[in-house]
C-alpha positions as CSV (number, residue, x, y, z in Angstrom):
1,M,174.7,32.3,44.9
2,K,172.5,30.5,47.3
3,E,174.9,31.9,50.6
4,P,174.1,35.6,49.6
5,Q,170.6,34.8,49.7
6,K,171.1,32.9,52.8
7,N,172.6,35.7,54.1
8,R,169.7,38.3,53.1
9,L,167.0,36.1,54.6
10,Q,168.9,36.2,57.9
11,K,169.3,39.6,57.9
12,T,165.2,40.1,57.3
13,I,164.9,37.6,60.0
14,N,167.1,39.6,62.3
15,T,165.4,43.0,61.3
16,F,161.8,41.7,62.1
17,F,163.1,40.3,65.4
18,V,164.7,43.3,66.6
19,I,161.2,45.0,65.5
20,A,159.3,42.4,67.5
21,V,161.5,42.7,70.4
22,L,161.1,46.6,70.4
23,L,157.2,46.6,70.4
24,S,157.4,43.9,73.2
25,V,159.6,45.8,75.6
26,L,158.3,49.3,74.6
27,S,154.9,50.6,75.6
28,V,154.1,54.2,75.7
29,T,151.5,55.5,78.2
30,A,149.5,58.3,76.7
31,F,149.6,61.1,79.5
32,P,148.8,64.8,77.9
33,A,149.5,66.2,81.3
34,L,153.3,65.4,82.2
35,G,155.6,67.7,83.6
36,E,159.2,68.3,82.0
37,E,161.1,65.5,83.6
38,D,157.8,62.9,82.7
39,E,158.2,63.5,79.0
40,T,161.2,61.3,78.9
41,N,160.6,59.1,81.6
42,F,157.0,58.1,81.3
43,I,158.4,54.8,79.2
44,A,157.5,51.6,80.8
45,L,160.3,49.2,80.1
46,D,160.8,45.2,80.0
47,H,162.1,43.9,83.4
48,G,165.5,43.5,81.6
49,Y,166.0,47.1,80.9
50,T,164.8,48.6,84.3
51,V,165.7,47.9,88.1
52,D,163.3,48.3,90.6
53,Y,164.8,49.1,94.2
54,Y,161.9,50.8,96.3
55,K,158.5,50.0,96.3
56,S,156.5,53.1,98.0
57,Y,153.2,52.5,99.8
58,G,151.0,55.8,98.8
59,S,148.8,57.2,96.5
60,P,146.8,60.7,96.0
61,V,143.9,61.1,98.6
62,I,141.4,63.5,97.1
63,Q,139.0,65.3,99.1
64,A,136.3,67.9,98.0
65,S,134.5,70.6,100.0
66,I,132.5,73.9,99.1
67,T,134.2,77.2,100.0
68,G,131.4,79.3,101.4
69,D,127.9,78.7,102.2
70,T,126.3,75.5,101.6
71,E,122.5,76.5,101.9
72,F,121.0,77.7,99.1
73,E,117.3,79.0,98.3
74,R,114.6,78.1,96.0
75,G,114.7,79.7,92.3
76,E,118.8,80.5,93.0
77,T,121.1,80.0,90.5
78,A,124.3,79.6,92.2
79,D,128.1,79.9,91.4
80,L,129.4,77.1,93.1
81,Q,132.8,76.5,94.2
82,I,134.1,73.7,95.2
83,K,137.7,73.3,96.7
84,I,139.3,70.0,95.9
85,A,142.6,69.1,98.3
86,N,145.3,66.3,97.9
87,N,146.1,64.8,101.1
88,G,147.9,61.7,99.8
89,V,150.6,60.2,102.4
90,I,153.3,57.7,101.9
91,S,152.9,55.2,104.7
92,G,156.2,53.6,104.0
93,F,158.7,52.3,101.5
94,Q,159.9,48.6,100.9
95,R,163.6,48.4,100.2
96,L,163.3,45.5,97.0
97,N,165.8,42.5,96.5
98,A,167.4,44.1,93.1
99,N,170.8,44.6,92.2
100,Q,172.9,45.6,89.0
101,K,176.2,43.1,88.6
102,R,178.3,45.8,86.7
103,I,177.9,48.4,89.3
104,N,179.7,48.5,92.8
105,D,177.7,48.7,95.7
106,S,178.4,52.1,96.9
107,T,177.2,53.6,93.6
108,E,174.5,51.4,93.1
109,E,173.4,52.5,96.5
110,T,173.5,56.0,95.4
111,I,171.1,55.2,92.6
112,A,168.8,53.5,94.9
113,L,168.2,56.6,96.8
114,A,168.1,58.6,93.8
115,E,164.8,56.1,92.9
116,L,163.8,56.4,96.2
117,E,163.4,60.0,96.5
118,K,161.6,59.9,93.1
119,E,158.7,57.3,94.8
120,K,157.6,60.1,96.9
121,G,155.7,61.6,93.9
122,A,153.3,58.8,94.4
123,T,151.1,60.9,95.8
124,T,150.9,63.5,92.6
125,A,147.8,63.3,90.9
126,K,147.8,64.6,87.4
127,N,145.5,65.5,84.8
128,I,142.3,65.5,86.9
129,E,138.7,65.6,85.3
130,A,136.1,66.1,88.1
131,T,132.3,66.2,86.6
132,L,129.7,67.5,89.0
133,Q,126.2,65.8,88.6
134,S,123.1,66.0,90.4
135,E,120.8,63.1,91.2
136,T,117.8,65.0,91.7
137,K,115.3,67.2,89.5
138,Y,115.5,69.8,92.1
139,V,119.0,70.9,91.6
140,E,120.7,71.2,87.9
141,V,124.1,71.6,87.0
142,E,124.7,73.7,83.8
143,S,126.0,71.3,81.4
144,A,128.4,73.4,79.4
145,A,130.9,73.8,82.7
146,S,130.4,70.4,84.2
147,L,133.6,69.3,83.2
148,Q,136.4,70.5,85.2
149,N,140.3,69.8,84.6
150,V,143.4,70.5,86.9
151,E,146.8,69.3,85.3
152,E,148.5,68.5,88.7
153,L,148.2,68.1,92.1
154,E,150.5,67.6,94.5
155,T,150.1,66.2,98.1
156,G,149.0,69.5,99.9
157,N,147.9,71.5,97.8
158,T,144.4,72.3,96.6
159,A,142.8,73.5,93.4
160,T,139.2,75.3,93.3
161,L,136.3,74.1,91.0
162,S,133.6,76.3,89.6
163,Y,130.1,75.0,88.8
164,I,126.9,76.9,88.3
165,I,123.9,75.0,89.5
166,K,120.4,75.8,89.8
167,I,117.7,75.3,92.5
168,D,113.9,74.6,91.2
169,S,111.8,76.9,93.0
170,D,109.5,74.3,94.2
171,A,112.3,72.4,95.7
172,P,111.7,70.7,99.3
173,A,113.7,72.3,101.8
174,G,116.1,70.2,103.2
175,N,119.7,68.5,102.7
176,Y,120.8,67.0,99.2
177,E,123.9,65.7,98.0
178,L,125.8,66.1,94.6
179,L,128.2,63.9,93.0
180,L,131.7,64.8,91.8
181,P,133.3,61.8,89.9
182,V,137.1,62.1,89.9
183,T,139.4,60.8,87.6
184,Y,143.1,61.0,87.4
185,Q,146.4,59.4,87.0
186,Y,149.5,58.7,89.5
187,P,152.7,57.5,89.4
188,A,152.5,54.4,90.9
189,N,155.7,53.0,90.8
190,V,159.4,54.1,89.9
191,K,162.0,52.0,88.1
192,T,165.7,52.8,87.2
193,V,166.8,52.4,83.6
194,T,169.9,50.7,83.0
195,A,172.5,51.1,80.7
196,D,171.3,48.4,78.7
197,A,168.5,50.5,77.4
198,I,171.2,52.1,75.5
199,N,170.7,49.5,73.2
200,L,167.3,50.7,72.5
201,G,168.4,53.8,71.3
202,L,167.3,55.6,74.4
203,T,169.7,58.3,76.0
204,G,169.1,60.8,79.0
205,V,166.5,58.4,80.6
206,E,167.0,57.8,84.0
207,F,163.9,56.6,85.6
208,A,160.7,54.9,83.8
209,R,157.1,55.4,85.4
210,E,154.1,53.1,85.8
211,Y,151.2,55.1,86.0
212,K,147.7,54.1,87.1
213,T,144.4,55.2,86.3
214,K,142.1,56.0,89.5
215,T,138.3,57.2,89.8
216,E,136.4,57.8,93.0
217,T,133.5,59.7,93.6
218,L,133.6,62.3,96.1
219,R,129.8,63.8,97.8
220,I,129.3,67.0,98.2
221,P,126.4,68.1,100.6
222,I,124.1,70.8,100.2
223,S,120.9,72.2,101.7
224,I,118.0,74.3,100.7
225,K,116.6,76.7,103.1
226,D,113.4,76.4,104.7
227,E,111.2,79.0,104.1
228,P,107.5,80.2,103.9
229,K,105.6,80.6,100.4
230,F,102.6,82.2,99.9
231,E,99.5,81.6,97.3
232,V,96.3,83.3,96.6
233,T,93.5,81.0,97.7
234,K,90.4,83.2,97.7
235,V,89.5,86.6,96.4
236,S,86.1,88.0,97.8
237,G,84.4,91.1,96.6
238,S,84.1,93.1,93.0
239,L,84.9,96.5,92.4
240,V,82.1,99.5,90.9
241,Q,82.9,102.2,88.5
242,G,83.2,105.3,90.9
243,E,83.2,103.3,93.9
244,T,85.0,102.3,96.8
245,K,84.6,98.7,97.8
246,V,86.0,96.2,100.2
247,I,88.3,93.0,98.6
248,E,89.1,90.3,100.9
249,V,92.4,88.2,99.6
250,T,93.1,85.0,101.4
251,Y,96.9,84.2,101.6
252,K,97.9,80.3,102.4
253,N,101.7,79.1,103.9
254,T,102.3,76.3,101.3
255,R,105.9,75.3,102.8
256,E,107.2,74.0,105.7
257,T,108.2,77.2,108.3
258,V,105.8,80.0,110.1
259,A,105.9,83.5,108.7
260,K,106.2,86.2,111.7
261,D,104.7,89.3,111.7
262,A,103.2,89.2,108.2
263,L,102.6,92.5,105.9
264,A,100.2,91.9,103.0
265,R,100.8,94.3,100.5
266,I,99.0,95.1,97.1
267,I,100.4,97.3,94.2
268,V,97.2,99.0,92.2
269,M,97.7,101.2,89.2
270,S,95.2,103.5,87.4
271,P,92.3,103.6,86.9
272,L,92.6,101.7,90.5
273,S,93.3,103.0,93.6
274,T,93.8,102.6,97.4
275,E,94.8,104.7,100.7
276,K,95.8,101.9,102.2
277,S,98.0,99.2,100.4
278,I,99.3,97.2,103.4
279,V,97.7,95.4,105.8
280,R,98.9,93.9,109.0
281,I,98.1,89.7,108.9
282,G,100.2,88.4,111.7
283,D,101.8,85.3,111.9
284,I,101.0,82.7,109.5
285,G,101.9,78.9,110.6
286,P,102.9,76.0,107.7
287,G,99.6,75.0,105.7
288,K,97.7,77.9,107.2
289,E,95.7,80.8,105.5
290,K,94.8,84.7,106.7
291,T,92.8,86.9,105.1
292,A,93.6,90.7,104.6
293,S,90.6,93.2,103.6
294,F,91.9,96.1,101.0
295,E,89.8,99.1,100.0
296,I,89.9,99.8,96.3
297,S,88.4,102.9,94.9
298,A,87.5,102.4,90.7
299,D,87.1,105.5,88.4
300,Q,84.1,106.2,87.3
301,D,85.2,105.3,83.5
302,A,86.9,102.6,84.3
303,I,86.8,99.6,81.9
304,V,84.6,97.1,82.9
305,K,86.9,93.8,83.3
306,K,89.1,91.8,85.7
307,Y,92.0,93.9,87.1
308,G,95.2,91.8,87.8
309,V,96.5,93.2,91.1
310,N,100.2,92.6,92.1
311,S,100.6,91.3,95.7
312,E,103.0,90.1,97.8
313,I,103.9,89.5,101.5
314,K,106.6,91.0,103.7
315,Y,107.5,88.6,107.0
316,V,110.3,87.6,109.4
317,D,111.9,84.3,108.9
318,K,113.3,81.3,111.2
319,D,116.9,83.5,111.4
320,G,115.2,86.7,112.1
321,D,115.8,88.3,108.8
322,T,112.8,90.5,107.1
323,T,112.2,88.5,103.9
324,L,110.0,89.2,100.9
325,S,107.9,86.8,99.4
326,E,107.6,86.2,95.7
327,G,105.0,88.5,93.8
328,M,101.1,87.2,93.4
329,K,98.4,88.2,91.0
330,V,94.9,89.0,92.7
331,N,92.2,89.0,89.9
332,V,89.6,91.6,90.6
333,P,86.1,92.1,88.6
334,L,85.2,95.4,88.1
335,E,81.1,96.1,87.4
336,A,79.3,98.9,85.8
337,T,77.6,101.2,87.9
338,E,73.9,99.9,88.8
339,Q,71.5,102.3,87.1
340,K,69.0,103.4,89.9
341,F,67.6,106.6,91.0
342,S,68.4,107.7,94.9
343,I,66.2,109.4,97.2
344,T,67.3,112.8,96.3
345,G,67.0,112.2,92.4
346,I,63.7,111.1,93.1
347,A,63.0,114.2,95.1
348,I,64.4,116.3,92.5
349,L,62.4,114.8,89.7
350,L,58.9,115.6,91.6
351,I,60.1,119.1,91.9
352,I,60.7,119.4,88.2
353,V,57.5,117.4,87.8
354,I,55.5,120.0,90.0
355,A,56.7,123.0,88.4
356,L,56.2,121.7,85.0
357,Y,52.6,121.0,86.5
358,Q,52.1,124.4,87.5
359,I,53.7,126.3,84.2
360,V,50.8,124.0,82.8
361,S,48.1,124.7,84.7
362,V,49.0,128.7,84.8
363,H,49.0,128.4,80.9
364,R,45.8,126.7,80.6
365,K,43.9,129.0,83.1
366,R,45.2,131.9,80.9
367,N,44.1,130.6,77.8
368,Q,40.4,130.0,79.5
369,N,40.4,133.7,80.5
370,D,41.4,135.0,77.1
371,E,38.6,132.6,75.5
372,N,35.9,134.2,78.5
373,V,37.0,137.8,77.3
374,L,36.5,137.1,73.3
375,G,33.3,135.5,73.9
376,D,31.9,138.5,76.1
377,E,32.8,140.7,73.3
378,N,31.1,138.7,70.7
379,E,28.2,139.0,72.4
């Protein structure tokens, strides 16, 4: 009775021992973007089940650059296309002092050369994740598309990532940098699987790859264009019902570059009107002001209130291009007509008064004559 129990105990110990050995010699590297070949060759085996003939020196080298113009305007929302390139190279190989005793030299050298060929894949980046980031409040990266993925990028190849950025309308002109942290995996080492791996239940597996994860931050330079920006600093004058008045509008260039050959324009609508809506004000340097005078007419029945008149400036920028500024609001007050008589009105009134006086005088004289006649008849 003791012997069977002893055998069962020994079998149980052996089972646990085998499981422990399997767990110690097997490790599966989770890698969702493996190719068809790697799906069976990503297992990292213990040294007893692999032999390493060659060591390669090299890894992926990821570089990034913007496709197209790197200069943006204030207030712009742009589709930023970033090209990433893998320029990794293998700088050399080292033949390691490894061999399998049960294989003749010629066969082993053929196997070693097959591993050497696989070592060349050390420059291939897999499962690339790239997240565009901005360190300044003046450039915003749309969060919904800030993470981009590339399944595989072999050396010498490129891929395009697409992001949406928004430039603040008050951003100072100059150079900025966006950050592009990139994380990827690559096969840092390839080992040849020996025939002993069959004992682990592995068949059809020729190579075991050891993947490493690499993270690096790439810098993406951009610039925000130098250009004038205007604001209305002063409005002089007021409108009057039924009259044409001169309104003076002062504009200031609040930015870094000069606006050449500037033209100020107002846009008025009924009950206001103007015969000349564009006034030339010339060059406006950084921080300088220029005043434009506009003649604006108001209808007689225009409502007394402040009217918001749209205004803009057309100018020539530093590149020689004609540019239109953002719209500006010019608040113009409208007053009621003053109740006063003109000289002509007074003259007409005097004529009317004199005429009435003459009529009254004639009427009185006629009445007096009638009374005198009646008096003489009564005597």
